[in-house]
C-alpha positions as CSV (number, residue, x, y, z in Angstrom):
1,M,19.2,-9.4,25.9
2,L,20.3,-7.5,22.9
3,A,21.9,-9.2,19.8
4,C,24.6,-6.9,18.6
5,C,25.3,-9.1,15.5
6,P,24.7,-12.8,14.6
7,S,28.1,-13.9,16.0
8,V,28.3,-11.9,19.2
9,Q,25.8,-12.1,22.0
10,W,26.1,-10.9,25.6
11,K,24.0,-9.9,28.6
12,M,23.5,-6.1,29.2
13,Q,22.0,-4.6,32.3
14,S,20.9,-1.4,30.5
15,F,21.0,0.5,27.3
16,H,23.6,2.9,28.7
17,Q,26.0,0.0,29.2
18,Y,25.2,-1.2,25.7
19,W,25.8,2.1,24.0
20,T,29.0,2.8,26.1
21,C,30.3,-0.6,25.0
22,L,29.7,0.2,21.4
23,N,31.5,3.6,21.6
24,K,34.4,2.0,23.3
25,A,34.5,-0.5,20.5
26,A,34.5,2.3,18.0
27,I,37.4,3.9,19.8
28,D,39.3,0.6,19.7
29,L,38.5,0.4,16.0
30,L,40.0,3.9,15.3
31,L,43.0,3.3,17.5
32,F,43.6,0.0,15.7
33,N,43.8,1.7,12.4
34,K,46.3,4.3,13.6
35,Y,48.4,2.3,16.0
36,S,48.0,-1.2,14.8
37,K,50.9,-2.9,16.6
38,M,50.6,-1.0,19.8
39,Q,46.8,-1.4,20.0
40,T,47.0,-5.1,19.3
41,A,49.5,-5.6,22.1
42,R,47.5,-3.5,24.5
43,M,44.3,-5.4,23.8
44,K,46.1,-8.7,24.5
45,Q,47.5,-7.5,27.8
46,K,44.6,-5.5,29.1
47,P,41.3,-6.5,27.8
48,R,38.4,-4.2,28.8
49,P,36.4,-5.7,31.7
50,S,33.1,-4.3,30.4
51,C,33.3,-5.6,26.9
52,L,34.4,-8.9,25.4
53,T,37.7,-9.0,23.5
54,L,36.5,-8.9,19.9
55,K,37.8,-9.3,16.4
56,L,38.0,-6.1,14.3
57,R,35.3,-7.3,12.0
58,E,33.0,-8.1,14.9
59,V,33.7,-4.7,16.5
60,A,32.9,-2.9,13.3
61,S,29.7,-4.9,12.8
62,M,28.6,-4.2,16.3
63,Y,29.3,-0.5,16.1
64,F,27.5,0.2,12.9
65,T,24.6,-2.0,13.8
66,G,24.4,0.0,17.0
67,V,24.4,3.3,15.2
68,A,21.6,2.1,12.9
69,I,19.3,1.1,15.8
70,F,20.3,3.7,18.3
71,L,17.1,5.8,18.2
72,V,14.8,2.8,18.2
73,I,16.7,1.0,21.0
74,L,16.9,4.2,23.1
75,V,13.1,4.7,23.0
76,V,12.4,1.0,23.7
77,A,15.0,0.8,26.5
78,L,13.6,3.8,28.3
79,Q,9.9,3.2,27.8
80,G,9.3,0.8,30.7
81,T,7.0,-2.1,29.8
82,D,4.4,-0.5,27.6
83,P,5.2,-0.8,23.9
84,R,2.5,1.8,23.0
85,E,4.9,4.4,24.4
86,S,7.6,3.4,22.0
87,G,7.1,6.2,19.6
88,F,6.4,4.1,16.6
89,L,4.5,6.1,14.0
90,Y,2.4,3.4,12.4
91,R,0.3,0.7,13.9
92,V,-2.1,-2.0,12.6
93,S,-3.7,-5.2,13.9
94,L,-2.5,-8.2,11.9
95,D,-5.3,-10.6,12.8
96,P,-9.1,-10.1,13.2
97,Q,-9.0,-10.8,16.9
98,G,-6.2,-8.2,17.6
99,L,-3.9,-10.8,19.1
100,L,-0.9,-9.6,17.0
101,E,-0.3,-5.8,16.8
102,L,2.3,-4.5,14.4
103,S,4.0,-1.2,14.8
104,W,6.7,0.1,12.6
105,N,9.0,3.0,11.8
106,I,11.1,3.9,8.7
107,S,14.6,5.1,8.3
108,Y,15.1,6.4,4.8
109,P,18.7,7.4,5.3
110,L,19.5,3.8,6.4
111,Q,17.0,2.2,4.0
112,E,15.6,0.1,6.9
113,V,12.2,-0.7,8.5
114,Y,12.0,-1.2,12.2
115,F,9.2,-3.6,13.3
116,Q,7.7,-4.2,16.7
117,I,5.1,-7.0,17.1
118,L,3.1,-7.2,20.3
119,V,1.9,-10.8,20.9
120,K,-0.9,-10.5,23.4
121,E,-1.4,-14.2,23.9
122,L,1.8,-16.0,23.2
123,K,1.7,-19.8,22.7
124,Y,4.7,-21.4,21.0
125,G,5.7,-18.8,18.5
126,I,4.7,-16.7,15.5
127,L,5.4,-16.3,11.8
128,F,5.6,-12.9,10.2
129,G,6.6,-11.9,6.8
130,M,5.9,-10.7,3.3
131,S,4.9,-12.2,-0.1
132,D,3.9,-11.1,-3.5
133,R,0.1,-11.5,-3.1
134,G,-0.3,-12.6,0.5
135,G,0.2,-16.3,0.1
136,F,2.5,-18.6,2.1
137,Q,4.2,-19.9,-1.0
138,N,7.5,-18.2,-1.8
139,A,7.3,-16.0,1.2
140,D,10.0,-14.1,3.1
141,L,9.5,-14.7,6.9
142,A,10.7,-13.9,10.4
143,V,9.9,-16.9,12.7
144,L,9.9,-17.2,16.5
145,W,9.4,-20.7,17.7
146,S,9.8,-22.9,20.8
147,D,10.7,-26.6,21.1
148,G,9.2,-26.6,24.6
149,R,12.5,-25.8,26.4
150,Q,14.2,-23.1,24.3
151,S,13.0,-20.3,22.1
152,Y,14.5,-19.3,18.8
153,F,14.3,-16.5,16.2
154,A,15.4,-16.8,12.5
155,D,15.0,-15.4,9.0
156,A,13.4,-18.0,6.8
157,W,11.8,-18.5,3.4
158,S,9.1,-20.8,2.1
159,D,9.0,-22.7,-1.2
160,Q,6.2,-23.4,-3.6
161,D,4.9,-26.1,-1.2
162,E,4.9,-23.8,1.8
163,R,7.9,-25.7,3.4
164,L,10.1,-23.5,5.5
165,H,13.9,-23.2,5.1
166,M,16.5,-21.4,7.2
167,D,17.8,-18.5,5.2
168,P,21.7,-18.5,5.1
169,Q,21.5,-14.7,4.9
170,Q,19.8,-13.6,8.1
171,N,18.3,-10.2,7.1
172,Y,15.6,-10.0,9.8
173,R,17.8,-8.8,12.7
174,L,16.4,-9.3,16.1
175,I,17.0,-6.3,18.4
176,S,15.1,-7.3,21.5
177,A,12.5,-9.7,22.9
178,H,10.9,-9.0,26.2
179,Q,7.8,-9.6,28.2
180,T,5.5,-6.6,28.9
181,A,2.3,-6.1,30.8
182,E,0.4,-6.7,27.5
183,G,2.4,-9.6,26.2
184,L,5.6,-10.4,24.3
185,S,7.2,-7.5,22.5
186,L,9.5,-8.4,19.5
187,L,11.6,-5.7,18.1
188,F,13.6,-6.4,14.9
189,K,14.6,-4.6,11.7
190,R,14.9,-5.4,8.0
191,A,16.6,-3.5,5.1
192,F,14.4,-2.4,2.2
193,S,16.6,-4.4,-0.2
194,T,18.8,-7.3,0.9
195,C,20.2,-8.5,-2.4
196,D,19.0,-11.9,-1.4
197,P,16.9,-13.6,-4.1
198,K,14.8,-15.3,-1.5
199,D,13.9,-12.0,0.2
200,Y,11.0,-9.7,-0.6
201,L,12.0,-6.3,-2.0
202,I,10.3,-3.6,0.2
203,E,9.3,-0.8,-2.1
204,D,6.6,2.0,-2.5
205,G,3.0,0.8,-2.6
206,T,1.1,-2.0,-1.0
207,V,2.8,-4.7,1.0
208,H,1.0,-8.0,1.7
209,L,2.0,-9.0,5.2
210,I,1.4,-12.5,6.4
211,Y,1.2,-14.0,9.8
212,G,0.7,-17.3,11.6
213,I,0.5,-18.5,15.3
214,L,2.2,-21.7,16.5
215,E,0.0,-23.5,19.0
216,K,2.3,-26.5,19.6
217,P,6.0,-26.8,20.2
218,V,8.2,-27.8,17.2
219,P,11.6,-29.4,17.3
220,S,13.0,-27.2,14.4
221,L,12.1,-24.5,11.9
222,Q,11.8,-27.1,9.2
223,A,9.2,-29.0,11.2
224,I,6.7,-26.2,11.1
225,N,3.7,-27.3,9.0
226,V,2.4,-24.0,7.6
227,S,-0.6,-25.6,5.9
228,A,-1.8,-27.0,9.3
229,L,-1.7,-23.7,11.1
230,L,-5.2,-22.8,12.3
231,W,-4.4,-19.1,12.9
232,K,-2.9,-17.5,9.9
233,G,-3.8,-14.8,7.4
234,L,-2.7,-11.6,5.7
235,Q,-2.9,-7.9,6.2
236,R,-2.2,-5.2,3.6
237,V,-0.4,-2.0,4.5
238,Q,1.7,0.7,2.9
239,L,5.0,0.2,4.8
240,L,7.0,3.0,3.2
241,K,5.0,6.0,4.2
242,P,6.1,9.5,2.9
243,I,7.8,11.8,5.4
244,I,5.8,15.1,5.1
245,R,5.8,18.4,6.9
246,I,2.5,19.0,8.7
247,P,1.3,22.5,7.9
248,P,0.1,24.8,10.6
249,L,-3.6,24.6,11.3
250,P,-5.8,27.8,11.5
251,G,-7.4,29.1,14.7
252,D,-10.9,28.8,13.3
253,L,-10.6,25.1,12.6
254,K,-13.8,23.1,13.0
255,T,-14.6,19.4,12.7
256,M,-17.4,17.3,11.2
257,E,-17.8,13.6,11.7
258,I,-19.3,11.5,8.9
259,R,-20.0,8.3,10.8
260,A,-22.2,5.3,10.6
261,V,-25.1,5.2,13.1
262,D,-24.8,2.2,15.5
263,V,-24.5,-0.4,12.7
264,E,-24.7,-4.0,13.7
265,I,-21.9,-5.5,11.6
266,P,-23.3,-8.4,9.6
267,S,-21.8,-11.8,10.5
268,Q,-20.3,-12.4,7.1
269,E,-16.7,-12.0,5.9
270,T,-17.2,-8.9,3.6
271,T,-19.7,-6.1,3.9
272,Y,-19.8,-2.7,2.3
273,W,-22.0,-0.4,4.3
274,C,-23.5,2.9,2.9
275,F,-24.7,5.8,4.9
276,I,-26.0,9.2,3.7
277,Q,-25.3,12.3,5.7
278,E,-26.5,15.9,4.9
279,L,-24.7,19.1,5.6
280,P,-26.4,21.8,7.7
281,K,-28.8,24.1,5.9
282,D,-27.1,27.0,4.1
283,F,-23.7,25.6,4.8
284,P,-21.3,28.1,3.2
285,K,-18.1,27.2,1.3
286,H,-15.3,25.9,3.5
287,H,-11.9,24.2,2.9
288,I,-11.2,20.7,4.1
289,I,-7.6,20.8,5.2
290,M,-7.2,17.5,7.0
291,Y,-9.1,14.3,7.9
292,E,-8.6,11.3,10.0
293,P,-10.3,8.0,10.9
294,V,-12.7,7.6,13.8
295,I,-12.8,3.9,14.7
296,T,-15.1,2.4,17.3
297,E,-13.0,0.9,20.0
298,G,-12.7,-2.9,19.6
299,N,-13.4,-2.8,15.9
300,E,-9.9,-1.8,14.8
301,A,-9.3,-5.2,13.2
302,I,-12.7,-5.3,11.4
303,V,-13.0,-1.8,9.8
304,H,-10.9,-2.3,6.7
305,H,-11.3,0.9,4.8
306,M,-13.6,3.9,4.5
307,E,-14.5,6.5,1.9
308,V,-16.5,9.7,1.9
309,F,-18.1,10.7,-1.4
310,Q,-19.9,13.9,-2.3
311,C,-23.1,13.5,-4.2
312,A,-24.0,15.1,-7.6
313,A,-25.0,18.7,-7.2
314,N,-27.8,18.4,-9.9
315,F,-30.0,16.5,-7.5
316,N,-31.8,18.5,-4.8
317,T,-32.4,15.6,-2.5
318,F,-31.0,12.1,-1.7
319,P,-32.7,9.4,0.3
320,H,-31.3,9.1,3.9
321,Y,-30.1,5.5,3.4
322,N,-28.3,3.4,6.1
323,G,-27.6,-0.1,4.9
324,P,-25.6,-2.5,2.8
325,C,-24.3,-1.0,-0.4
326,D,-25.3,-4.1,-2.4
327,S,-28.8,-4.3,-1.0
328,K,-31.7,-4.4,-3.4
329,M,-33.2,-1.8,-1.1
330,K,-30.5,0.7,-1.8
331,P,-31.9,3.7,-3.7
332,E,-30.5,4.0,-7.2
333,R,-29.7,7.7,-6.7
334,L,-26.9,6.8,-4.4
335,N,-24.9,5.7,-7.5
336,Y,-24.6,9.5,-8.2
337,C,-22.5,10.0,-5.1
338,R,-19.1,9.3,-6.6
339,H,-16.9,12.4,-6.0
340,V,-14.2,11.4,-3.5
341,L,-13.7,13.7,-0.6
342,A,-11.7,11.4,1.7
343,A,-10.4,7.8,1.8
344,W,-8.8,5.8,4.5
345,A,-7.5,2.3,4.8
346,M,-5.9,0.2,7.7
347,G,-2.5,1.5,8.7
348,A,-3.1,5.0,7.2
349,Q,-2.6,8.1,9.3
350,A,-4.3,11.5,9.2
351,F,-4.3,13.1,5.7
352,Y,-3.1,16.8,5.4
353,Y,-3.6,19.1,2.5
354,P,-0.7,21.3,1.5
355,E,-0.4,24.7,3.2
356,D,-1.6,26.6,0.1
357,A,-4.6,24.5,-0.8
358,G,-7.9,23.0,0.6
359,L,-10.7,20.9,-0.7
360,A,-13.8,23.0,-1.2
361,F,-17.2,21.8,0.0
362,G,-20.4,23.6,0.8
363,G,-21.7,26.8,-0.8
364,P,-23.3,27.4,-4.2
365,G,-22.9,24.6,-6.7
366,S,-21.9,22.1,-4.1
367,S,-24.1,19.2,-3.0
368,K,-25.0,19.1,0.7
369,F,-25.2,15.3,0.6
370,M,-22.4,12.9,1.3
371,R,-22.1,9.1,1.2
372,L,-20.0,7.2,3.7
373,E,-18.9,3.8,2.5
374,I,-17.3,1.4,5.1
375,H,-15.7,-2.0,4.2
376,Y,-16.1,-4.4,7.1
377,H,-13.8,-7.4,6.9
378,N,-15.1,-10.0,9.4
379,P,-13.5,-13.3,8.5
380,L,-14.4,-14.8,11.8
381,E,-18.1,-13.9,11.1
382,L,-18.5,-12.4,14.6
383,K,-22.0,-11.6,15.6
384,G,-23.4,-8.7,17.6
385,R,-20.6,-6.3,16.9
386,R,-21.9,-2.7,16.7
387,D,-20.0,0.1,15.0
388,S,-20.2,3.8,14.6
389,S,-16.9,4.3,12.7
390,G,-16.3,7.0,10.1
391,I,-14.1,9.9,9.1
392,R,-13.5,13.2,10.9
393,L,-13.2,16.2,8.5
394,Y,-11.2,19.3,9.7
395,Y,-12.4,22.4,7.8
396,T,-12.0,26.1,8.0
397,A,-13.9,29.2,6.7
398,S,-10.5,30.9,6.2
399,L,-10.1,29.8,2.6
400,R,-6.6,29.0,1.5
401,P,-5.1,30.6,-1.7
402,Y,-6.0,27.6,-3.9
403,N,-8.9,25.2,-4.2
404,A,-7.6,21.6,-4.5
405,G,-9.0,19.6,-7.4
406,I,-9.4,15.9,-8.1
407,M,-8.8,14.7,-11.7
408,E,-9.4,11.2,-13.2
409,L,-6.6,9.7,-15.3
410,G,-6.6,6.4,-17.0
411,L,-9.2,4.5,-19.0
412,V,-12.7,5.4,-19.8
413,Y,-15.3,3.1,-18.3
414,T,-16.2,1.3,-21.5
415,P,-16.2,-2.4,-22.7
416,V,-13.9,-1.6,-25.7
417,M,-11.0,-2.1,-23.3
418,A,-11.0,-5.8,-22.4
419,I,-8.8,-8.5,-20.9
420,P,-8.9,-12.0,-22.3
421,P,-9.5,-14.9,-19.9
422,G,-6.6,-16.9,-18.5
423,E,-4.1,-14.1,-18.6
424,A,-1.3,-13.8,-15.9
425,H,-0.1,-10.4,-16.9
426,F,-2.2,-8.3,-19.3
427,H,-1.6,-4.6,-19.6
428,L,-4.0,-1.8,-20.5
429,T,-3.0,1.9,-20.8
430,G,-5.0,5.1,-20.7
431,Y,-3.6,8.5,-21.7
432,C,-4.0,12.1,-20.7
433,T,-2.5,13.5,-23.9
434,D,-0.3,16.6,-24.5
435,K,-3.2,18.1,-26.6
436,C,-5.5,18.0,-23.6
437,T,-3.1,19.3,-21.0
438,Q,-2.0,22.1,-23.5
439,L,-5.5,23.2,-23.7
440,A,-6.8,22.8,-20.2
441,L,-3.9,23.5,-17.8
442,P,-2.7,26.9,-16.7
443,P,0.8,28.1,-17.9
444,S,2.3,27.6,-14.5
445,G,1.0,24.0,-14.4
446,I,-0.7,22.1,-11.6
447,H,0.9,20.4,-8.6
448,I,0.0,16.8,-7.7
449,F,0.4,16.1,-4.0
450,A,-1.7,12.9,-3.6
451,S,-3.1,10.0,-5.6
452,Q,-5.6,7.2,-5.3
453,L,-5.1,4.2,-7.6
454,H,-8.2,2.1,-8.5
455,T,-9.1,-1.1,-10.4
456,H,-11.6,-3.8,-9.8
457,L,-11.0,-7.4,-8.8
458,T,-8.4,-8.5,-11.4
459,G,-6.1,-5.5,-11.0
460,R,-2.5,-6.4,-9.9
461,S,-0.4,-3.3,-10.5
462,V,-1.0,0.4,-11.4
463,E,1.4,3.1,-12.4
464,T,1.1,6.7,-13.7
465,V,4.2,8.2,-15.4
466,L,4.7,11.9,-16.5
467,S,6.3,12.5,-19.9
468,R,7.5,15.8,-21.4
469,E,8.5,16.3,-25.0
470,G,8.6,12.6,-25.6
471,R,10.7,11.7,-22.6
472,E,9.5,10.0,-19.5
473,E,10.4,12.4,-16.6
474,E,9.1,10.8,-13.4
475,I,6.7,8.4,-11.8
476,V,3.7,10.1,-10.3
477,N,2.5,7.0,-8.4
478,I,3.2,3.3,-8.7
479,D,2.0,0.2,-6.9
480,K,3.6,-3.1,-8.1
481,H,1.6,-5.1,-5.6
482,Y,-1.7,-3.3,-5.9
483,S,-4.8,-4.9,-4.3
484,P,-8.4,-3.8,-5.0
485,H,-9.1,-4.7,-1.4
486,F,-6.7,-2.0,-0.1
487,Q,-7.4,1.5,-1.5
488,E,-6.4,4.8,0.1
489,I,-5.5,8.3,-0.9
490,R,-1.7,8.4,-0.6
491,M,0.3,11.5,-0.2
492,L,3.2,11.6,-2.6
493,K,6.8,11.7,-1.4
494,K,7.3,14.8,-3.5
495,I,5.0,17.1,-5.3
496,V,4.8,16.5,-9.1
497,T,4.2,19.5,-11.4
498,V,2.4,19.0,-14.7
499,F,2.8,21.7,-17.3
500,P,0.7,22.3,-20.5
501,G,1.9,19.9,-23.2
502,D,2.9,17.1,-20.7
503,V,1.5,13.6,-21.1
504,L,0.3,11.4,-18.2
505,R,0.2,7.6,-19.0
506,T,-1.6,5.3,-16.6
507,T,-1.0,1.6,-17.0
508,C,-2.8,-1.3,-15.2
509,M,-1.8,-4.9,-15.2
510,Y,-4.5,-7.6,-14.7
511,N,-4.6,-11.3,-13.9
512,T,-7.6,-13.2,-15.2
513,E,-6.3,-16.8,-14.8
514,D,-9.4,-17.7,-12.8
515,R,-11.9,-16.5,-15.5
516,T,-13.3,-18.2,-18.6
517,K,-14.7,-15.2,-20.4
518,A,-13.3,-11.9,-21.4
519,T,-13.4,-9.1,-18.7
520,V,-14.6,-5.9,-20.2
521,G,-14.3,-2.3,-18.9
522,G,-17.3,-0.9,-17.0
523,F,-18.8,0.0,-13.6
524,G,-19.7,-3.5,-12.5
525,I,-17.5,-5.2,-9.9
526,M,-16.9,-8.1,-12.3
527,E,-15.9,-5.6,-15.0
528,E,-12.7,-3.6,-14.9
529,M,-11.3,-0.1,-14.4
530,C,-7.9,1.5,-14.6
531,V,-8.0,4.9,-12.8
532,N,-5.8,7.2,-10.9
533,Y,-7.6,9.9,-9.0
534,I,-4.9,12.6,-8.6
535,H,-5.3,15.4,-6.0
536,Y,-3.7,18.6,-7.1
537,Y,-3.8,22.4,-7.0
538,P,-4.8,24.9,-8.3
539,Q,-8.1,23.5,-9.4
540,T,-8.9,23.7,-13.1
541,E,-11.9,23.0,-15.2
542,L,-10.3,19.7,-16.3
543,E,-11.9,16.9,-14.3
544,L,-11.4,13.9,-16.5
545,C,-8.5,13.1,-18.8
546,K,-8.8,9.5,-20.1
547,S,-8.8,7.5,-23.2
548,A,-10.0,4.3,-24.9
549,I,-9.3,2.5,-28.1
550,D,-11.0,3.9,-31.2
551,L,-14.2,1.9,-31.7
552,G,-13.7,1.6,-35.5
553,Y,-10.3,-0.1,-35.0
554,L,-11.8,-2.5,-32.6
555,H,-14.5,-3.5,-35.1
556,R,-11.7,-4.2,-37.6
557,Y,-10.2,-6.6,-34.9
558,F,-13.5,-8.5,-34.6
559,N,-13.7,-8.8,-38.4
560,L,-10.2,-10.1,-38.5
561,V,-10.9,-12.7,-35.9
562,N,-14.0,-13.8,-37.7
563,R,-12.1,-14.2,-40.9
564,F,-9.2,-16.3,-39.5
565,N,-11.1,-18.5,-37.1
566,N,-13.4,-21.5,-37.7
567,E,-15.8,-20.2,-35.0
568,D,-18.1,-17.4,-35.9
569,V,-17.7,-14.1,-34.1
570,C,-20.7,-11.8,-33.8
571,T,-19.9,-8.7,-35.9
572,C,-23.4,-7.5,-36.7
573,P,-24.1,-3.8,-35.8
574,E,-26.8,-4.7,-33.3
575,T,-24.4,-6.9,-31.3
576,S,-22.8,-5.2,-28.3
577,V,-19.1,-5.0,-27.8
578,T,-19.4,-7.2,-24.7
579,E,-21.2,-9.9,-26.7
580,Q,-18.6,-9.8,-29.4
581,F,-15.8,-10.2,-26.9
582,A,-17.7,-13.1,-25.3
583,S,-17.8,-14.9,-28.7
584,V,-14.0,-14.6,-29.4
585,P,-12.1,-17.9,-29.3
586,W,-9.1,-17.0,-27.2
587,N,-6.3,-18.8,-29.0
588,S,-2.8,-17.3,-28.9
589,F,-3.3,-15.5,-32.3
590,N,-6.4,-13.6,-31.1
591,R,-4.7,-12.7,-27.8
592,D,-1.5,-11.4,-29.5
593,V,-3.5,-9.4,-32.0
594,L,-5.6,-7.7,-29.3
595,K,-2.4,-6.8,-27.3
596,S,-0.8,-5.3,-30.4
597,L,-4.0,-3.4,-31.3
598,Y,-4.1,-1.7,-27.9
599,D,-0.4,-0.7,-28.3
600,F,-0.8,1.1,-31.7
601,A,-4.4,1.8,-32.6
602,P,-5.7,5.4,-32.4
603,I,-7.5,6.4,-29.3
604,S,-10.7,8.3,-28.4
605,M,-9.8,11.0,-25.9
606,H,-12.0,12.3,-23.1
607,C,-10.8,15.7,-22.2
608,N,-13.8,16.7,-20.0
609,K,-14.8,19.6,-17.8
610,S,-16.6,19.0,-14.5
611,S,-19.9,19.5,-16.4
612,A,-19.0,16.3,-18.4
613,V,-18.6,18.6,-21.5
614,L,-15.6,18.1,-23.7
615,F,-13.1,20.9,-24.1
616,P,-13.3,22.2,-27.7
617,G,-11.3,20.3,-30.2
618,E,-11.0,17.1,-32.2
619,W,-10.7,14.1,-29.8
620,E,-11.6,11.1,-31.9
621,R,-8.9,8.9,-33.6
622,Q,-6.1,10.6,-31.9
623,P,-2.6,9.1,-32.2
624,I,-1.1,7.5,-29.1
625,P,1.5,9.9,-27.6
626,K,5.0,9.0,-28.8
627,I,7.5,8.2,-26.1
628,T,11.1,8.1,-27.4
629,E,12.9,7.8,-24.1
630,I,11.6,5.7,-21.2
631,L,12.6,5.8,-17.5
632,Q,15.3,3.4,-16.7
633,E,15.2,1.1,-13.7
634,P,17.8,2.1,-11.2
635,E,21.0,0.0,-11.5
636,S,21.2,-2.7,-8.9
637,S,24.1,-2.4,-6.4
638,C,23.8,-6.1,-5.5
639,E,26.8,-8.3,-6.0
640,P,26.5,-11.8,-7.5
641,N,24.8,-14.0,-5.0
642,L,27.3,-16.4,-3.3
643,V,26.5,-19.8,-1.9
644,R,26.5,-19.3,1.9
645,P,27.0,-21.9,4.6
646,P,24.0,-23.0,6.8
647,V,23.4,-20.8,9.8
648,S,21.9,-21.4,13.2
649,P,18.9,-19.6,14.7
650,T,19.2,-16.9,17.3
651,L,18.6,-18.2,20.8
652,V,16.0,-15.9,22.5
653,K,15.8,-15.4,26.2
654,L,12.7,-13.5,27.2
655,N,13.9,-12.0,30.5
656,K,13.9,-15.5,31.9
657,V,10.2,-15.9,31.1
658,P,9.8,-19.0,29.0
659,L,7.3,-19.4,26.2
660,K,4.1,-20.9,27.4
């Protein structure tokens, strides 16, 4: 059964009949506009036997809905019973057991996402939706449920107490629901923006998807007790993938797999596994032009994300370690394997370099040691799972015109940049100044094609913005729902060119509501970072373009706090910055002064070459770049929200196969 629109439902024997009916409806619509009276009379006297007699508004709704879903329906209708043949580009397991498999496609012209959920063991329904951070409070949901006799589908929202409410504006539109050889296949769509204040705005960056499985029949949507669900959770994905042109691959293409060696996945929720692999002896320079994940079959829901790092070239040897990254047995030298070669996270596809560039590895001046890091997410604490997942590199000896480079933007790893405890939204900003880009970039500029945002545990959003001559020009990358547990190198929707004299501002927002002490910058997981690793070409000597507050101005802050507070703050020279922050009483005055200080105080610039040597110049006590014109948020096209009457759920018939 296909639901053409919420008010019109009928039985169709095939997609051909459905599409024919829609086109007949469109013809009726056009004739009505041209021959209003005649057409009205004709429709009254001779209704079409293959379509219901419909109101003009219903016909229009049917037709344009049909146009919007034509390609998706065509594929699904002709695919038989296997949803894997549906042509959906992106796929991810929602739950650790792999019972719920999500596939999706994107229509940028229509600003819609098409979802297909395969429910492998259907009980009495499922919940699927989105929320700001992956919780079930204030969530936007599509719900399928059964009362034991009938099955229903509806758009719903949850309140602060996780109670479900029927949404009067039904924006999750069910397209089909049918049984397959593997389970129930649900196909539905959702607009990026619905203008409904209860709905989640789908935008670039991370999306926290939530799911739940109903194990008992429920009399109504409102009767669903979310807090009592035994099977529920979240999955993070990038829904709005960029549409890119895949460049041609050379004939001498070779592959190399950087994979773990038969690891027994620990029976704990979170494990970071490290493995060192060495390149063949005398391996010459090549260009990496593509990479993709290699996941051991059956572990698709456990392998959360993976990264390949190249080790520092100034060490001749590295221990061949294969074990947990946080183990006391891990050799300290592995900390010098930090240069990112590849990164993948759940839901990501193969990564392609632009046609004119490749990432160099091998040859003189390049380390032959690489570190693979795998994040295993095993919330069910399954035992005995073995894994040999990793990343497959595609490389060529036919070097492309340009070497690709990786540059660090943002904040220096230093405790002078700190976040007070108990903050819901605290911003820190790092700069790549016009002075540095003027000195280090070629006249024709560099071209950014990908980006990897990075913070530690309290990071909630990250953005990098390009400014030119004091005006913000464009966003390089932004993630308003960033999660440190979901990191990947993301290809940009369009290449961003940075010229000498441009400014790159990277701002991170943090939440420290669960902390009692200040969180300082640093390498430790309980410390913080604010970084954007941009991937660009042609490669330059500039490898790091970051900033931090001038230390002298920070000492003035500590002296000010000491003067105006009853509690003593350590300001003696032998006291570390971390200790001084730990002694600050975090009242509203001290918080506000620190925020203001970070907004106006001079900065210490790190305009570094790959050798960690600064470019020549004066880099201390530099003024913060002046931005006179900021980017404006796009104007909303949404009309004032009107009070809508209650609606009824959509009755779902699963090819006469009832929910079990």
